[in-house]
C-alpha positions in Angstrom: 5.5 -26.7 -16.3 9.5 -27.8 -15.5 11.2 -27.6 -12.5 13.0 -24.6 -14.0 10.3 -23.2 -15.2 8.5 -23.1 -12.0 11.3 -21.9 -10.2 11.5 -19.3 -12.4 7.9 -18.2 -12.5 8.5 -18.4 -8.2 11.3 -16.0 -8.1 9.1 -13.7 -10.0 6.1 -13.5 -8.3 7.9 -12.8 -5.5 10.0 -10.3 -6.8 6.1 -8.8 -8.3 5.3 -9.5 -4.3 7.9 -7.3 -3.1 7.8 -4.3 -5.5 3.9 -4.0 -5.3 5.0 -4.1 -0.7 7.1 -1.3 -1.8 4.6 0.4 -3.7 1.7 0.3 -0.8 4.0 1.0 1.9 4.2 4.8 3.2 5.8 4.2 6.6 10.0 4.5 5.0 8.7 8.1 3.4 6.9 9.2 6.6 10.1 8.1 8.3 12.5 10.5 5.8 10.1 13.4 6.3 10.9 13.1 9.9 14.3 12.5 9.1 14.1 15.4 6.8 12.3 17.6 9.7 14.9 17.1 11.9 18.0 17.9 9.9 16.4 20.8 9.5 15.8 21.5 13.1 19.5 21.0 13.9 20.7 23.7 11.4 22.3 20.7 8.8 20.2 21.9 5.9 18.7 24.8 5.0 15.0 26.3 4.5 15.4 25.8 0.3 17.3 22.1 0.5 14.0 20.9 3.0 11.1 22.9 0.8 12.8 20.5 -2.4 13.1 17.3 -0.5 10.1 17.6 1.5 7.7 18.4 -1.9 9.4 15.1 -3.2 8.6 13.3 -0.5 5.1 14.8 -0.5 4.9 13.5 -4.1 6.1 10.2 -3.0 3.3 9.6 -0.3 0.7 11.3 -3.0 1.4 8.7 -5.7 1.3 5.5 -2.7 -2.2 6.9 -2.1 -3.1 6.9 -5.4 -1.9 3.3 -6.3 -3.4 2.1 -3.2 -6.8 3.8 -4.0 -6.9 2.2 -7.3 -5.8 -1.1 -6.1 -8.4 -0.8 -4.1 -10.9 0.1 -6.3 -9.7 -2.9 -8.8 -10.3 -5.5 -5.8 -13.9 -4.1 -5.0 -14.4 -4.2 -8.9 -12.9 -8.1 -9.3 -14.8 -9.1 -6.6 -18.4 -8.1 -7.4 -21.1 -10.0 -8.4 -21.7 -10.2 -12.0 -24.5 -9.2 -13.4 -28.0 -10.7 -12.7 -26.0 -12.3 -9.8 -26.7 -12.7 -6.4 -24.6 -11.7 -3.0 -25.5 -13.2 0.4 -23.8 -11.8 3.7 -23.4 -13.9 6.9 -23.8 -11.9 10.2 -22.3 -14.1 13.1 -23.5 -13.0 16.6 -21.0 -13.7 19.4 -22.6 -16.6 21.8 -23.2 -13.2 24.4 -25.1 -11.4 22.3 -27.3 -14.8 21.1 -29.6 -15.4 24.2 -30.9 -11.8 24.3 
């Protein structure tokens, strides 16, 4: 791979990484919900506008949670052992518990 192509690939990977982070981070949506509640409480918006904007934000939260579930399912499937393949688990105990 040439240097320019490698640079472009790196940039694209970073863009995808940032987009995936945005797709799984519900904190900005929660902050918007709190700000929206404050606007209603302070009388800066009416009930109708609040309900409309809240509905959109709650839909966005559902989308984020569904995306997370789907990503977790895909990761679990990808890491699952192939048919006929065995998997082992190692449990390490803290030193305090080993002597018992």
